[in-house]
C-alpha positions, 0 to 999 in steps of 0.5 A: 474372176478368182474373187467370184469363187469366194462369194457366199452361195446365198449371195449368188442365189440372191443376185441371180433372183434379183437379175431374173426379177429385173429382167422380168420387170423390163419384159413386162414394161416392154409388153405394156408399151406394146399393148398401150397399158403404160399408165398402169405399169408405171404406177406399179413400178413407182410403188416398188420402192415401198416394197424395197424400203420395207424389205430393207427394214425387215431383212436388214433392220435398216432405219429410214432417215427423216429425209428419206421418209419425206422423199418416199412420202412424195413418191407415194403421193405423186403416184397416188395423184397420177392414179387419181387424175388420169 
């Protein structure tokens, strides 16, 4: 508990926003399951990794390794295949 006092204010805001976004995502997933629109939500959820990779590049200047880029491409292609062949 004592270490939490020394966390930067901006980091706490980021953690809180991340928690709120994660909670909202789960609530929307449960709503989609309840209304029978899971196939739409799953596609959007799987493509959120692209947003994460872009954010890491823009905000933290992280490089994408060749292996990670291939994995990301497979995720995107697989999600596109799911969208096309319903």
